[in-house]
N, C-alpha and C positions, 0 to 999 in steps of 0.2 A: 795736312799735317807736313812737317817739313824736314827738310833730306838732313842726314845724317853728316857730320864736318866732318867724320872718321872713316868716310866711303869713298871706296872711288869714284870721285863725281861722274869722270866722262865714261869708264864702263858702265854705268847704274843709272844717269839721268834717266834715261826715257821707261824704264821701267819703275822708277819712283815715281815717275810724272803719273802713271796710272794711282799710285795707289795714296797720292797727295790729293787728288782729286775727293775722295772721301773716305769713313773710316772702313764703309762697308769691306772691302775687298781684302786691306790688309788681315780683317777678323774672319774673312773668308777662309785666307788662307793660313789664319794660326790655327782654324778650324781644320784645314786639312792636313796641316802639321800632324793634332791631336789625332786625326783617325789614324794617322800612320804609326806615333807611338804606340796608340793604341794596338794597333795588329800585328807590328814585327818586334813590338818586344811587350806590350800587357797582355795579347793571347799568345805568340807563336812560344814567348818564352814564361811567363810566369803561371800561365794556366796550368804547366809540367805539375809545377809544386803540390797543390792541392789533388792531383792526380796519381803522385807518388805510392801513398797506400793500399789507394785502387787498385792498382798495378799487380801490388805484390800482393795483395787479398783473392784480385784472380787468377794468377801462380803465369800471370803472361813474365816476370820476372822476378828473378831474384830481391832480396832488400839490398845486395851488393850494385846489383845491375841496373835496380832501377834508379841508385845516387850516379853511378857512372854516366847514364844516359842523361840526368841531369845534367852533367858536365859535360857531354857533347854538344848542347846546346853553346856552355860558352865559350867553346874552345870553335866554333861557327862563329862566334860572336867578333872574335879577335880574328877570323878569315876576314869576315865583314868590314872591318874597320878599318884593316890594310887594304882591302882593294876598292874602298866606298871614294875616295879624292880619283884614282886611275878610271873607274868609271862613271863617275861623274864628269869627268872630262871629254871622255870618248863618245858618249852617245848624250849629254845631258843629264842636267839633276833630276830635274822632274821627272823622265823618261824613266832612270834609275829608280826613281821612289816607286813609283806606281809597279814597275817588273817586282820590285824584291816585295811590294804586299800583294799580288797576283802570287809571288812565290811560297809567302808565308802564310797563304789560304792550303796551298797543295799541299803542303808540311801535315795538317791539320787532318786531311781527310786520306795519307798516305800513312800515317800513326794510327789511324781507325781499322788495320789490318795486320796485325803482329807477324809478319812471315818469318822475320827471324832476326835477331838482336842486333847484327849488321844492317839490315834493311833500314828498324827503328832507329837504330844512333846515324847511320846516315841523313834520313829525312831531320832529324833532332840539331844534326850539325846543321843543315841547309838554312831550319829555323832562324837558326843562331846567325848564319851569314845575312840573314835578311834585316834581323834586327840590329846590326852592327853598321851597316850602310844608312840605313835609316836613322840611326842615331849619329851618324854622321854630316849626312845629307839635308834631311829635315830643317834644321835651323840655320843653317846656312844660307837656303834656299829663301829661306824667309825675314831673316834679322836684317839683311842687308837693306829691306824695303820699311825698314821700320826705324821712329825718330829714336833717338838715344835715351828720353827718358822713358821710353815706354818700352824698352828692348825685355828689363825683368821681367815683367808682368807678360809680354807675349810669350818670351823664350819660356816662362810659367805654363802659360796655356798649351802650348806647343807638347811640354813634356806631362803634362798633368794625365794626358794618353794615356801613360805607361801605369798610373794609378788606378786610372778608370777602369786598365785593363784584369790588374789585379784584383781589384773589386769585383768585378765582372766573373771573372775566375771563381773567387769565394764565393761567389752566392749562385753563377749559373753549372757551376761544376756538380756540387752537388746536387740539383735539380736533376741533371742530364746523368748521372749516375745512378739515377734510380730506372733509368730506362736501361741502361749497360754500360761496358766502358765504350764500347766503339761508338752507342751513340753516342757520348761526352763528345767523341773527338769529332763528331759529324758536324757537332751542332756550336762548336769553335768555327768547324771551317766555314761555316752557312756563312755565321757570324763577320767574319775576316772578311768573305766574300761581298758581302751587304755594304760593309764601311770603305773599302776599297773602292765600289763602284758609287758610292755617293761623295768620294772625296775626288774622282779624277779630275772632272773641270772647275776644281776648286784653288790649285797650286795656282802661285803667282806664275807670269811672262817668262819662259824660260831665257836668259841673255845665249847671246852665239856661242857656239862649241869654239869658235877659234879664238875669243878672247879669253878661256880658262888657259891655253896653249900659252899663248900673249904672253899673260898673265906669270907662267910660271918660276921664272928670274925671280922677280920680287918676293917670290913664296918665303924664303929663307929669312929675308928682312927680319928680325925680331925672334923669330920662333929659336935660335940657338940661343937669345941670352938667361944667365943664368937662374932670373926671376921666372922665366916662361919653363926652364927644364926643372924647377924645383914645384912650381905649381904642379908640371904634368905628374911628377914622384906622387906629391902630397894625392892626387885623384887616383894615383893607382894606390898607394894606400888605403885609402878610402872605399874602391872596389875591395879591398880583401876582408874589410871590416862588414862590407853590406853580407856577405859569401854566408853565414850561420843563420840568418836568418830568409836570406831569399833560399837555400837550399834546403834549411833542416826544420826550418819556425813549426811546422806543419807537422812534421813524423818526430817533433820530440814534444811535442802536445799530444798527438795520436798516441804512441807507441811507448814512449819517453817515460811521459806521466802516464800514459795507460788510461787517457781519457776519451777516446776514440777517433775517428775520421772527422764527424760534425764538429766535436769540439776545437779540434785543431783547424779547421774551414774557416770558423767562428773568427779563429786572431788572422786567419790570413785574410779575413773580411777586414777586420780591423787596420789591420797591414796596408790594405787599398785603400779603407777611409784617408789614413795617412800620406797613401803613396796619393793621392787625388789634390789634397789640401794642400799637402807639401810644398810642390812647385809655385805656387799660386802665392803663398807667404814670403817663401826666401825669395822669391821674384820681386814681390812687392816692397819686402824689408830694402831688398838689395838698390832699387828706384829709388828709397827716402835716404838710406845712409850710403854707404858704397861697397861693394864687393867685394873688397877685401877683408873691410871687419864684417859683414854677411858673414864669409867663406869660416874666419876665426871663431866666432858664435856657434856655428853649424858644428864644428869639429868635434868643440868642448862638450854641448851637448848630443852629439852621437855617442861621444865614446862611455858616458855613462849611460846610454841608453840603451846598449851595445854588449853592455857587463853585464845589465840586470839579474837578466835569465839565469849568469852562473852562481851569484850571491844569491838569491831566493827565485821556488817557485810561485807565490803568492799573487791569485788572478791579479791583485789589482797591480802589481808589478809588472805581468805579463802584459797586461793592457796597454804601461803605457810602454813599455817596449815597443811590443808591435806598432804603435800607432806613432810615435818618433822616429825610431827605425824606419818604417815606410814611407811617412813624410821626409827624407833626407835621401831615400834611394835614388827618386830621381829630381828630388827638390836642391839636390847638391851640382845636380847639369845648368840650371840657368847660372847660379852662383860662378862658377868653372868659366862658362861662356864668356859671363859680364866681366870677369878680371883678366880674361885673354885681350878684351876688348877695351879694358883701362892699361892693361901694360903694350901693346902695340894697335895704340891710336888708329895710326894715316893709310894701312896699307888691306884693304878686302882681302884679296890674295893671302896675306901673309896671318888673318887671321883666321883665314878656312885651314891651311895651314896644321898652324899651332891646337886647333882643334882635334884635326885627325889626328896630331899624335898623340893631343891629351889622352883623346877617346880608345888610341892604341895601346897604350901603358896603361888605363882603365882594364882593357881587354885581358890583355897580359897577365897582369897582376889577378883578376878576377878568374881568369881559368885557371891560372897556377894556384891560386887559393884554394879552385874548386876542386881538383884533384887532390891537391897536398891535405887538405881537409875531408876531405872525402876516405883518403889513405889513411889518416889519423885514426878517425871513427871508426875504420873497419879492424885495425888494429890494436885498439883501447879499450876493445870490448862494449865499443859504445858510448863512449863518455863525451856527453852534449856542451857539459860547462866547459871543457877543457877547448872547443870552437868557439866558444861565445869569448872566453879569456884572449884567445889570440886574436881576434876580430876587435876587440875593443885596444887590445893594444897598438894594432894595424893605426885607428884612427889617429890614436895618441901620440902615436910617430907622426902623421900628419902635420897635426897643430904642433908639434915640438919643432919641425921644419920651419913653417908658417913663422914664428914667433923669431926663430934664428934667422928670416929673413926680415923680420923688422925692426928685429937689435942689430943686424949687421947694415941694415940705411940709416938706422939714425947716429950710428957711429961713425959713417962716413961722411952722412952731414953734420956732423959734431965737429 
């Protein structure tokens, strides 16, 4: 496997050599990344969504409390994104990834004991922290070992774990809930622990921690360019667009449309199927075309899909909306990482820095969006359609910024 020309040759050379011998170690590393995103994002975060109606029905929490607890995870995700690079530099990315996977498993077990709202809030927050750290570090621990022509696909494999977690939560959670709410949390904890153990030895070799410190001064190069800042803003607006489906979809079907938890969970499984296939398709498309072109197409399709539930409640429309928005929930990630590599081609340190910046922006918009939309939902008498309209407007704004950038570049070059 050839070395990437746009990766810092000196700092990566002896690690890349190991991956050049055979494709096996690279795909083992990609599988470790998949397990990490499955635990930290798929299970620790998304499994909560199909649990919301059950938590309310079991009188653990009121509807308003249950939704705010969902937002606690997003606030934790922001905190995780903010500390991830520093944590990776101090203790090493692989150690940080293993530790946060363990933390994610612990939070599932802790949530089986509803001691108080504050207890639950704290552990939902910590589950979010683990997801934020994993989102920043998993890809940047693996992609520098990957040839440029395979980056989209390998990134897609890593983040397909998010979709597998969503699909698993949509199928497993209803089965586990037949035993009880506590048992559902125990089941998620056991699964997270098993995946953590499976992936433990599969991560690529860690570069010396001293290298991270030495590279720090390089990391501002390119990160503050207008195109990178615009990309981060687009990624943030995309995060806002995902919130209505991510937080409210199951509740919308179960209580809003009066179809019950089972029906809500079925749409969540569709969302999960989309989320498994999405990053593989977007990554493959970007490898064939370009990350910039794939990103613009993604924003356009996503805007229509997010708006659909506000326009019609027909099963066909809800199926299409669930699949497509599910697909882009992790599917947008390899596109943004790949676009960062296009915009900052020659510095691995700057790429890591820009990706951390993008993830932090995403987390900030997502947390603010979740709290804002939860507030609106509570004060609008449960108006679900309003939430989907706001989400669609967010991704439409992201597309507008991207297109303005294209026009600006053509105007300057013309």
